[in-house]
N, C-alpha and C positions, 0 to 999 in steps of 0.2 A: 641691550640697545635694539637688537633685532626684534625681540619679543615686544618691547614698547612700541616700536614702529608698526608691527603687525596689528596689535590690539588697538592702537590709535586709529588706524585705517578702517578696522572693523567697526569701531564705535562711530566713526564719521559716516561710514556707509549706512549704519543703522539709522542715524539721525536724518540723513538725506532721504532714505526710503520712507521713513515714517512722517515726513513732512506732508505727504499725500497718501494717507492710508487706503483710501478707496482705490486709487490707481495701482498701488502695490498689490492689493488683494486681487483686483481684476487681472493684473499682469501674471500673477502666480496661479491663476485659475487653470491654465492649461497644464502646468506641472502638477497641481493638486489632482485634477481629473486623471492624468496619466498615472501617477503613483498610486492613487486609490484603486484604479482599474487593475494595475499590475499586482498589487497586494491581494486584492479580492480573488483574482484568477489563480494566483499561485496558492493561496490558502485553500481554495475550493478543490483545485486539482490535486494538491497534496492530501487533502482529506479523502478525495475519491480514490487515490492510489492506496491510502491506508486501508480503506474499506475493501477494495479489490484484493489486496494482499491478504487480509484477514479471511475473506471468503475463499480465496485460492488455497490458503492453508487448510481450511476446513474441508475443501474438496480434495486435498491431497497434494499440495505444492511440494511437500517433503516426502511424499509417499512413494514407495517402491513396490511393484507387483512382481512376484516370482511365480511362474507357472511351469508345470511339466509339459513336455510335448513329445510326440512320437515322430521319428524320422521316416519318411516314405521315399520311394524311388524318385519322385518328382521334387523332393525337397523335405518339407516338414509341415505338420499341422499341429496347432496348439490343441491340447486336450489331454486325454489319458496317456500317461507315460510313467516313468519311474517315480514312485512316491518318494517324498522327502522323509528322511529318517529323523528320529528324535535327536540323534547326535549332530546331524547337519544343522538342524534348526537351533540347537544349543550353541554350536560354534558361531553361527551367524548372530544370534542374540548377544553373544559376549563381545562382539566387535565394539570398539569405542565409538564408531561413527553411527551405530544403530541404537535408537532410543527404545522403540517398541517393535514387537513382532507378534502377528496374529495369524495362525493357520485358519483356513476357511474350508469347511465341508458343507456341501449343499445337497438338499433333497426336498421332496414334496410329499407330505403325508396327510392323512385325514386327522383333523383335530376336532374335538367335540367338547362341549360344556353344556350339561343338562340336555335340553332338546335341540340345541344348535350344533350343527356339524358342517364342516367345510374343509376342502383340501387347501392347505396353506404351505407356502414356501418356508422351509426350515433352513437356518444358517447356523452351523456349528463353529464356534470360535473360542477365544479365551478373553481374559480380563483386559488385554491391550487393545482390543477392538475399539473400545470407547475413546481412548486417547488418540488413536490413529485417525479416526473419522470425526473427531470432535463431536461425539454423539453421546449426550448425557441422558440420564433418566429423570423424568419429571416426578416420579414417585417410586418408592422402594429402592432397591440396590441393583448393582450390575453383577455379572458373573465374576466369581473370585478365582484365585489360583487353586484353592482347595476344592472348589466345585469341579475344576478341570481334572485335577489329580484323582479325585474320588469318583469321577463320572456321575456326579450328582444329578438326580432327576429334577432339575430346576429349569426355569425358562424366563426370558424377558420378552415382553410383547411389544411389537410395533404399535403405534397409536391406532391404526386402522383395525387391527385384530383385537385390541382392547375394547374398542367401541363395538365391533362385530359380535363378540362373545359376551361382553359384560354390560354394554350400554353405559349408563351413568353409575353403575355399581363399581365399587372399588375392587379391583381384581387381586390386589396384593394378599398373598396367603391362600388364595383359592387354588383348587386343583383342576387342571384341564387334562383331557386324555389325548395323547399323541400316539397314533397307531395303537390305541387301546391301552397304553401305559400311562398311569397318572404322573403328572409333573406339576410341581408347585410353582405358581407365578411369584417371582421375587421382585419384579420391576416392570415399569412401563417407560419406553423411550420417548424423548421429546419428538415433536413432529418435524419432518423434513419436507413434506409436501410432494408435489409432482416434479418429475424431471422435465426438461424442455420437450422431450419426446412423448410426455403424457404418462409415464410409468409411475405408479404409486410407490414411493420409497419406504412407506410405513407399513406395507402389506407383507409382513414376514414375522417369524418368531425366532429369537436367538436362544441357543442352547450351548452348553459346553461341548466342544467338538468330540471329546471322548464319549460323552453321553449319547450324542447323535449316532456315532459309529457303533456303539454297543447296542443301541436301539435297533439298528439295521443289521446286527450280527456281523460286524466288521471289526478288524483290528483297530486299535486306538489311532494309529498313524495312517490308516488307509484312506484313500479317496480324497486326499487334500488337493482341491482343484486350484487353489491360489494361496500364496502366503503374502499377507500384507505387512509391510514394514515402514517405519518412519525413521528417517535420518535425524540426527540431533539438530542439524541446521540445513538450509537449502544449499549452503556453500560446501557441505560435506557429502552431498548426495552422490556426486560422480565417484568420489573415493569409496563411498559405501558400496556402490554397484560393482566397482572393480574388486573390492575385497570379497564380496559375496561370490563373484565368478571364480576367484582364486580358490576359495574354500571348496566349492562344489566340484571344480575340476580336479582338485587334489583328492578329495574323498571318493570320487567316482573314477579316478584314473583315466580322464579323457583329455585330449589335446584341444588346442584352440581351433575352433571351426567345427568341432564334433560335439558341441554342447547339446544336451537333451533337456534343457531348461530355457526359459525365456524371461529376461528381465526388462521391465519397462517402467516409465515414470511420466509424470505430467510436466517435467521441467521445461521441455521445449515450448509447450503451450503457455506455461506461466511466463516465461521470458518474453514471448511474443506479445502477450497481453500487457505486461508491464512496460515494454518498449513502446507500445501504442499509446499508453497514457503519458509517457514521457514526451513523445512527439507532439501529442495534443497540447500538453502544457507549454512547450516551446512555441507552438503555433499561436496559441491564444495570447501568450505573453508578448510575442512579437507584434501581434495586431494591436494590443493595448499600448505598446511602446510608441506607436505612431503618434499618439496624442502628446507624448513627451517631446517629440521633435517639433510638433506644432507649438507646444508651450515654450520651447527654446526659441523659436522664431519670434514669438510674442515678446519674450524678454529682450531679444536683440533689437526689435523695433522700438520698444520703450526706452532702451538705453541710448539708441540713436537720437530719440526725441530729447532725452535728458542732456545729451552732449550739446544739442542745438540750444536748449534753454539755458544751459550753464556755460556758454561760450565765454562770456565776460569773466566769470569766476575762474575758469581754466586759464585764461590769459593772465590774470592777476597772479595766480599761483606760479605760473612759469616765470613771470617777470621777477618775482621775489625769491627765485632760486629753486623751485621745484623742477626735478628732472623728468624726462619722458617716462622713465620706469616708474616714478612716483604716481604720475597721472594714470598710467596703465594699471598699476596695482590697485589704485583707488577704485577705478571703474570695474575691475575684475572682482574686487571685494563686494561691490554693490550687486553685481549680477549673480555672483555665487550665493550671497546672503538671500537675495530675492528667491533664487531657485531652492535653496535649502529650507526656507520658510514654507514654500509649497510642498517640499518633501515631507516635512514634519506633519503638516496638516493632512497631507495625503495618506501617510502611514496611519495616523490616528483614525481618519475616516475609513480607510481600508479595513482596519481591524474591527471597528464597530459594525460596519456593513457586512463583513464576512461572518461575524458571529450571528447577526440577524438572519443572514442567508442560511447559515448552518441549522438554525432552529427551524427554518421553513422547509428546507429540502431533506432534513433528517440524517445528514452525515456530518462528521466533524470538519471544521475549517481550521487547518493547521497553519498558523502564522509563525514561520521559523525566524530565528534571529538572523540567519543568513540572508533571507529575503529582505529583512528590514535594513541590514547593513548595505546590501546591494542597492536598495531604493535610495538611501541617503547618498551613497557614492555616486550613483547615476544622476541624481537630481543636481548635486553639486557640480558634477562634470558637465552636465548640460548647460548650467549657468555660466561656467568658465568658458566653454567652447563658443557659445553664442554671444558671450560678452567680449571676446577677443577683438572683433572688428570695431565695435564702438569704442573700446578702450584705446586701440591704436589710432583711431581717427581723432580722438580727443588729444592724444599725446603729440600729434603732428600739427596741431593748430599753430598758426603764426601768432605770437603773443600780442603784437601791436594791433593786428587786424582783429584779434579776439577782444581786446580791451575796448576798441572803438565800436564793437558790435552792440547794437541795442536790441 
C-alpha cells in the first residue's frame, strides 16, 4: 500500500513536471550548474592529489635518512661519526616495516674517456637505491647484489655524464677510467633534471659502495655518510623509525638522549602538502556549492508559481478527501524529482567535462563513486528543503476559496 502510494505520487510528479519541459529544464539549470561544478572540482582536485602523492613518493614520502654525527661540547653536528656496521644494517633491513635499504658513500674523482676528462661526483650504493628513489635506467641495467658483494668495477651514469663523455654514442659496455681504474658502464639513469635551487640531479656516477671504498683504499663499510631506507607504507614510517632507534641503541649500548645517529624523513612536509590540497578542495567545493543554493531558491520560486497556477486543482483534491500530508508529499515529490533530474544531468556533464579538462591539463580527473552519491543526495536534499515551504503553503489552502479561484 505504502509502496503504491509512493510510486503513484512520483509518477504524478513526473507528469506534472513534463507538462512544461522548457520550464523544468530552466528551473533545473541552477542545480545542473552546481552539481557539474562540484563534480569537476572534486575530480580535478582528486587527480591533483593523486599526482602530488605520486611525486612525493618519488621524492621520498616513505624515505628515512639515517646519518652518523659526532657530539661536541655545544651539542652535536651531523657529519663524520661512528660508522654503521654490516650487522646493524642487516638487522635494520630485516625489519618487517622496512622495504629497502641503501648505504650511501660519496666522493669526487677524475673520470676520463678517451680524450675527455672531468672531475665527477661519485655515489656508492647498492641495488635498493633505484627503488627508494624511483630512479630507473633508460638503457642497460642497474647495480646488482652480486656487484656489491664482489666489489665489481661497474658503474651507472647519470644522463649528464652520459652526454658529457659519450655524446650520442651508446655507452653500455664501454669502459671509463675512474681515478685511473677502468670501470664498465652497465646502465644510464633516466633524467631527473634540475632541483628548484638549480642543481643538476643527473651530474653523477653510481658505483657499488664496496667498489668505491676499495677504489679509495677504504674498508667496505667505511665512510657511509647516509643510509637511505624506505618503509613498506607511509603509515608504518613512524614505527620503522622507532624500531631503527631501538636496534642502534641496543647494538651501541647507548641510552635515550645519547644517540650518535640522526633519523629524519619527509613525513612532516608530505602531510602539510596533502593537508593543503585537502583544504583547497573543500574551499573550491564550497564555492561551487553556492550555485546549488541558488538553484534551490529557483526551485522554490517555481514551486510557489506552480501552487498559484494549480490552486483550483489543489482545492478539488482536498474536497474529495486528500489530506494535508498528501498535498505536502505530492509537492515535495515534484521538487525532489526536479532537483534529482538536475543532479543526474549535472553528474553526467561533470564527468564529461572533467575528462576533457584532464586531457587538456595533463593529469587524471578522478570521479569517485562517493562524490557521485554525495551529489545525488545533496541535489535531492536541496529539492526537498526548498520545496517544503511551497508544499506546506499548498496544503494550507482553503478548499472553497481554492475551487472558486480562477
